[in-house]
MARNU-682015 format. One record per residue (C-alpha): residue number from 1; chain; z, y negated, x negated. Coordinates in nm, 2 decimals. Example, Ala and Ser with C-alpha at 12.3 -4.5 7.8 and 13.67 -1.06 7.14 Angstrom:
REM residues 2
<r 1 A <0.78 0.45 -1.23>>
<r 2 A <0.71 0.11 -1.37>>
REM end
This chain:
REM residues 251
<r 1 A <-1.93 -0.78 -0.21>>
<r 2 A <-1.75 -1.09 -0.33>>
<r 3 A <-1.70 -1.21 0.03>>
<r 4 A <-1.56 -0.87 0.13>>
<r 5 A <-1.31 -0.87 -0.15>>
<r 6 A <-1.21 -1.23 -0.08>>
<r 7 A <-1.15 -1.15 0.29>>
<r 8 A <-0.94 -0.85 0.19>>
<r 9 A <-0.74 -1.06 -0.05>>
<r 10 A <-0.68 -1.32 0.22>>
<r 11 A <-0.57 -1.04 0.47>>
<r 12 A <-0.31 -0.93 0.21>>
<r 13 A <-0.16 -1.27 0.19>>
<r 14 A <-0.34 -1.44 -0.11>>
<r 15 A <-0.26 -1.81 -0.11>>
<r 16 A <-0.61 -1.88 -0.24>>
<r 17 A <-0.93 -1.74 -0.39>>
<r 18 A <-1.06 -1.85 -0.72>>
<r 19 A <-1.41 -1.78 -0.84>>
<r 20 A <-1.46 -1.78 -1.22>>
<r 21 A <-1.81 -1.85 -1.33>>
<r 22 A <-1.69 -1.95 -1.68>>
<r 23 A <-1.59 -1.63 -1.85>>
<r 24 A <-1.78 -1.60 -2.19>>
<r 25 A <-1.70 -1.23 -2.24>>
<r 26 A <-2.01 -1.02 -2.34>>
<r 27 A <-1.88 -0.73 -2.14>>
<r 28 A <-1.84 -0.94 -1.83>>
<r 29 A <-2.17 -1.12 -1.87>>
<r 30 A <-2.35 -0.79 -1.93>>
<r 31 A <-2.25 -0.68 -1.58>>
<r 32 A <-2.37 -1.01 -1.42>>
<r 33 A <-2.03 -1.17 -1.40>>
<r 34 A <-1.89 -1.49 -1.55>>
<r 35 A <-2.09 -1.76 -1.72>>
<r 36 A <-2.43 -1.58 -1.72>>
<r 37 A <-2.45 -1.66 -1.34>>
<r 38 A <-2.48 -2.03 -1.44>>
<r 39 A <-2.84 -1.95 -1.53>>
<r 40 A <-2.89 -1.91 -1.15>>
<r 41 A <-2.75 -2.21 -0.97>>
<r 42 A <-2.88 -2.08 -0.63>>
<r 43 A <-2.69 -1.76 -0.68>>
<r 44 A <-2.37 -1.94 -0.77>>
<r 45 A <-2.41 -2.14 -0.45>>
<r 46 A <-2.47 -1.83 -0.24>>
<r 47 A <-2.16 -1.65 -0.37>>
<r 48 A <-1.93 -1.94 -0.30>>
<r 49 A <-2.08 -2.00 0.04>>
<r 50 A <-2.03 -1.63 0.14>>
<r 51 A <-1.67 -1.63 0.02>>
<r 52 A <-1.59 -1.96 0.19>>
<r 53 A <-1.72 -1.82 0.52>>
<r 54 A <-1.53 -1.49 0.47>>
<r 55 A <-1.18 -1.63 0.44>>
<r 56 A <-0.97 -1.85 0.68>>
<r 57 A <-1.04 -2.22 0.67>>
<r 58 A <-0.68 -2.28 0.56>>
<r 59 A <-0.73 -2.05 0.25>>
<r 60 A <-0.83 -2.26 -0.05>>
<r 61 A <-1.14 -2.14 -0.23>>
<r 62 A <-1.16 -2.29 -0.58>>
<r 63 A <-1.43 -2.25 -0.84>>
<r 64 A <-1.44 -2.27 -1.22>>
<r 65 A <-1.76 -2.32 -1.43>>
<r 66 A <-1.86 -2.41 -1.78>>
<r 67 A <-2.11 -2.68 -1.87>>
<r 68 A <-2.38 -2.41 -1.88>>
<r 69 A <-2.48 -2.09 -2.05>>
<r 70 A <-2.69 -2.18 -2.35>>
<r 71 A <-2.68 -2.55 -2.29>>
<r 72 A <-2.59 -2.81 -2.02>>
<r 73 A <-2.95 -2.85 -1.88>>
<r 74 A <-2.86 -2.69 -1.55>>
<r 75 A <-2.52 -2.86 -1.52>>
<r 76 A <-2.61 -3.09 -1.24>>
<r 77 A <-2.78 -2.82 -1.04>>
<r 78 A <-2.48 -2.59 -1.07>>
<r 79 A <-2.23 -2.87 -0.98>>
<r 80 A <-2.43 -2.98 -0.68>>
<r 81 A <-2.47 -2.62 -0.56>>
<r 82 A <-2.10 -2.56 -0.60>>
<r 83 A <-2.01 -2.87 -0.40>>
<r 84 A <-2.26 -2.79 -0.12>>
<r 85 A <-2.08 -2.46 -0.07>>
<r 86 A <-1.76 -2.64 0.03>>
<r 87 A <-1.49 -2.53 -0.22>>
<r 88 A <-1.15 -2.70 -0.23>>
<r 89 A <-1.18 -2.80 -0.60>>
<r 90 A <-1.40 -2.75 -0.90>>
<r 91 A <-1.26 -2.68 -1.25>>
<r 92 A <-1.49 -2.74 -1.54>>
<r 93 A <-1.44 -2.59 -1.88>>
<r 94 A <-1.60 -2.86 -2.10>>
<r 95 A <-1.81 -2.62 -2.31>>
<r 96 A <-2.10 -2.39 -2.27>>
<r 97 A <-2.09 -2.02 -2.29>>
<r 98 A <-2.26 -2.05 -2.63>>
<r 99 A <-1.99 -2.28 -2.75>>
<r 100 A <-1.73 -2.02 -2.67>>
<r 101 A <-1.39 -2.15 -2.76>>
<r 102 A <-1.50 -2.35 -3.07>>
<r 103 A <-1.38 -2.71 -3.08>>
<r 104 A <-1.45 -2.97 -2.96>>
<r 105 A <-1.45 -2.96 -2.58>>
<r 106 A <-1.70 -3.22 -2.44>>
<r 107 A <-1.46 -3.39 -2.20>>
<r 108 A <-1.69 -3.69 -2.15>>
<r 109 A <-1.94 -3.46 -1.97>>
<r 110 A <-1.69 -3.43 -1.68>>
<r 111 A <-1.72 -3.80 -1.61>>
<r 112 A <-2.09 -3.73 -1.51>>
<r 113 A <-1.97 -3.44 -1.30>>
<r 114 A <-1.74 -3.66 -1.10>>
<r 115 A <-2.02 -3.90 -1.03>>
<r 116 A <-2.23 -3.63 -0.87>>
<r 117 A <-1.99 -3.49 -0.62>>
<r 118 A <-1.69 -3.57 -0.39>>
<r 119 A <-1.51 -3.24 -0.46>>
<r 120 A <-1.19 -3.29 -0.67>>
<r 121 A <-1.27 -3.21 -1.04>>
<r 122 A <-1.02 -3.06 -1.27>>
<r 123 A <-1.06 -3.08 -1.65>>
<r 124 A <-1.02 -2.77 -1.87>>
<r 125 A <-1.07 -2.69 -2.24>>
<r 126 A <-0.90 -2.76 -2.57>>
<r 127 A <-0.58 -2.91 -2.43>>
<r 128 A <-0.30 -2.81 -2.67>>
<r 129 A <-0.06 -3.11 -2.66>>
<r 130 A <0.04 -3.42 -2.47>>
<r 131 A <-0.20 -3.62 -2.68>>
<r 132 A <-0.48 -3.39 -2.60>>
<r 133 A <-0.40 -3.43 -2.23>>
<r 134 A <-0.41 -3.81 -2.26>>
<r 135 A <-0.74 -3.81 -2.45>>
<r 136 A <-0.90 -3.56 -2.20>>
<r 137 A <-0.80 -3.78 -1.91>>
<r 138 A <-0.94 -4.09 -2.07>>
<r 139 A <-1.27 -3.92 -2.16>>
<r 140 A <-1.32 -3.73 -1.83>>
<r 141 A <-1.16 -3.96 -1.58>>
<r 142 A <-0.99 -3.65 -1.43>>
<r 143 A <-0.62 -3.68 -1.33>>
<r 144 A <-0.57 -3.31 -1.30>>
<r 145 A <-0.59 -3.06 -1.58>>
<r 146 A <-0.61 -2.68 -1.61>>
<r 147 A <-0.42 -2.54 -1.91>>
<r 148 A <-0.54 -2.21 -2.06>>
<r 149 A <-0.47 -2.10 -2.42>>
<r 150 A <-0.26 -2.41 -2.48>>
<r 151 A <0.00 -2.30 -2.24>>
<r 152 A <0.00 -1.95 -2.37>>
<r 153 A <0.08 -2.10 -2.71>>
<r 154 A <0.34 -2.33 -2.58>>
<r 155 A <0.48 -2.22 -2.24>>
<r 156 A <0.65 -2.55 -2.16>>
<r 157 A <0.33 -2.76 -2.22>>
<r 158 A <0.28 -2.83 -1.85>>
<r 159 A <0.64 -2.95 -1.82>>
<r 160 A <0.61 -3.17 -2.13>>
<r 161 A <0.29 -3.33 -2.00>>
<r 162 A <0.45 -3.39 -1.65>>
<r 163 A <0.76 -3.54 -1.81>>
<r 164 A <0.54 -3.77 -2.02>>
<r 165 A <0.35 -3.88 -1.70>>
<r 166 A <0.68 -3.97 -1.54>>
<r 167 A <0.81 -4.14 -1.86>>
<r 168 A <1.09 -3.90 -1.90>>
<r 169 A <1.23 -3.75 -2.22>>
<r 170 A <1.22 -3.37 -2.22>>
<r 171 A <1.34 -3.15 -2.50>>
<r 172 A <1.07 -2.90 -2.60>>
<r 173 A <1.15 -2.53 -2.55>>
<r 174 A <1.29 -2.38 -2.88>>
<r 175 A <1.20 -2.04 -3.01>>
<r 176 A <1.50 -1.85 -2.85>>
<r 177 A <1.39 -1.97 -2.51>>
<r 178 A <1.03 -1.88 -2.57>>
<r 179 A <1.12 -1.53 -2.68>>
<r 180 A <1.34 -1.49 -2.38>>
<r 181 A <1.03 -1.55 -2.16>>
<r 182 A <0.83 -1.30 -2.37>>
<r 183 A <1.10 -1.04 -2.31>>
<r 184 A <1.11 -1.12 -1.93>>
<r 185 A <0.74 -1.07 -1.91>>
<r 186 A <0.76 -0.74 -2.09>>
<r 187 A <1.03 -0.61 -1.87>>
<r 188 A <0.84 -0.71 -1.56>>
<r 189 A <0.53 -0.53 -1.68>>
<r 190 A <0.73 -0.21 -1.75>>
<r 191 A <0.73 -0.17 -1.37>>
<r 192 A <0.36 -0.18 -1.32>>
<r 193 A <0.17 -0.12 -1.64>>
<r 194 A <0.08 0.22 -1.79>>
<r 195 A <0.30 0.28 -2.09>>
<r 196 A <0.01 0.28 -2.34>>
<r 197 A <-0.10 -0.06 -2.23>>
<r 198 A <0.22 -0.25 -2.16>>
<r 199 A <0.26 -0.39 -2.51>>
<r 200 A <-0.09 -0.55 -2.53>>
<r 201 A <-0.03 -0.87 -2.33>>
<r 202 A <0.29 -0.93 -2.52>>
<r 203 A <0.11 -0.89 -2.85>>
<r 204 A <-0.16 -1.13 -2.73>>
<r 205 A <0.10 -1.39 -2.62>>
<r 206 A <0.28 -1.37 -2.96>>
<r 207 A <-0.06 -1.41 -3.13>>
<r 208 A <-0.11 -1.74 -2.94>>
<r 209 A <0.24 -1.86 -3.00>>
<r 210 A <0.19 -1.84 -3.38>>
<r 211 A <0.02 -2.18 -3.36>>
<r 212 A <0.36 -2.34 -3.28>>
<r 213 A <0.63 -2.10 -3.38>>
<r 214 A <0.63 -1.93 -3.72>>
<r 215 A <0.88 -1.68 -3.59>>
<r 216 A <0.62 -1.55 -3.35>>
<r 217 A <0.40 -1.46 -3.65>>
<r 218 A <0.68 -1.26 -3.80>>
<r 219 A <0.75 -1.07 -3.47>>
<r 220 A <0.38 -1.01 -3.41>>
<r 221 A <0.35 -0.85 -3.76>>
<r 222 A <0.65 -0.63 -3.68>>
<r 223 A <0.53 -0.50 -3.34>>
<r 224 A <0.14 -0.51 -3.37>>
<r 225 A <0.12 -0.14 -3.44>>
<r 226 A <0.39 -0.03 -3.20>>
<r 227 A <0.28 0.16 -2.89>>
<r 228 A <0.61 0.30 -2.76>>
<r 229 A <0.76 0.08 -2.48>>
<r 230 A <1.12 0.15 -2.59>>
<r 231 A <1.04 0.06 -2.95>>
<r 232 A <0.87 -0.27 -2.85>>
<r 233 A <1.16 -0.35 -2.61>>
<r 234 A <1.42 -0.29 -2.89>>
<r 235 A <1.22 -0.51 -3.13>>
<r 236 A <1.21 -0.80 -2.87>>
<r 237 A <1.57 -0.77 -2.79>>
<r 238 A <1.66 -0.77 -3.16>>
<r 239 A <1.44 -1.07 -3.21>>
<r 240 A <1.63 -1.26 -2.94>>
<r 241 A <1.96 -1.18 -3.09>>
<r 242 A <1.84 -1.29 -3.44>>
<r 243 A <1.69 -1.61 -3.30>>
<r 244 A <2.01 -1.69 -3.11>>
<r 245 A <2.23 -1.63 -3.42>>
<r 246 A <2.01 -1.85 -3.63>>
<r 247 A <2.03 -2.13 -3.37>>
<r 248 A <2.41 -2.14 -3.40>>
<r 249 A <2.56 -2.43 -3.59>>
<r 250 A <2.60 -2.35 -3.96>>
<r 251 A <2.33 -2.08 -3.97>>
REM end
């Protein structure tokens, strides 16, 4: 089934196929998806192999795993099984499913992963800042990073890390710019989402952004019980006007 879906995605123009064996969600794991498959390294290998054979050789097939399900005892088996299936790269979230999203992330485990295989390894987990990126690279030996919740909290995090890599100064995105991105996302989703669901991703994004921007907490509190798209849209637009006014000199 995975191979059939991947082939169809490639036919429709997908630039790549990513297989996520890292999701910790109970709902996903209950239906034999996500991290629970890490208990069966041979099954992980079989899925990736089938997908790789089903799509054109020029279509990247990438894989994401965690260190394991309950613990990291099967990490090497999973990693070697993934590599033998021929993916383009392997992303490793440096925690087990049992760890969930609790800090810390065990970046040093990725140094072992890199010793076992020749496939490019990408580090993931608990990267919230430029300093986190630096420490992750030092501990893991990985040059490449995958940003998850950190970039939801701070949409310009990748640009800030890249600028630091290039020894360039880059002004962080201020709240008016961030909120403009939130509004742009919402307006795009109005075209495709069902009205009763369209506000949910925006509320989730604002909830993450509260870590960096106190204004996001205020706006989240304002819209968290709203369900009407026009009402949410008006609140976001009003929030932008208020943020822009407060950013003017003298305010």
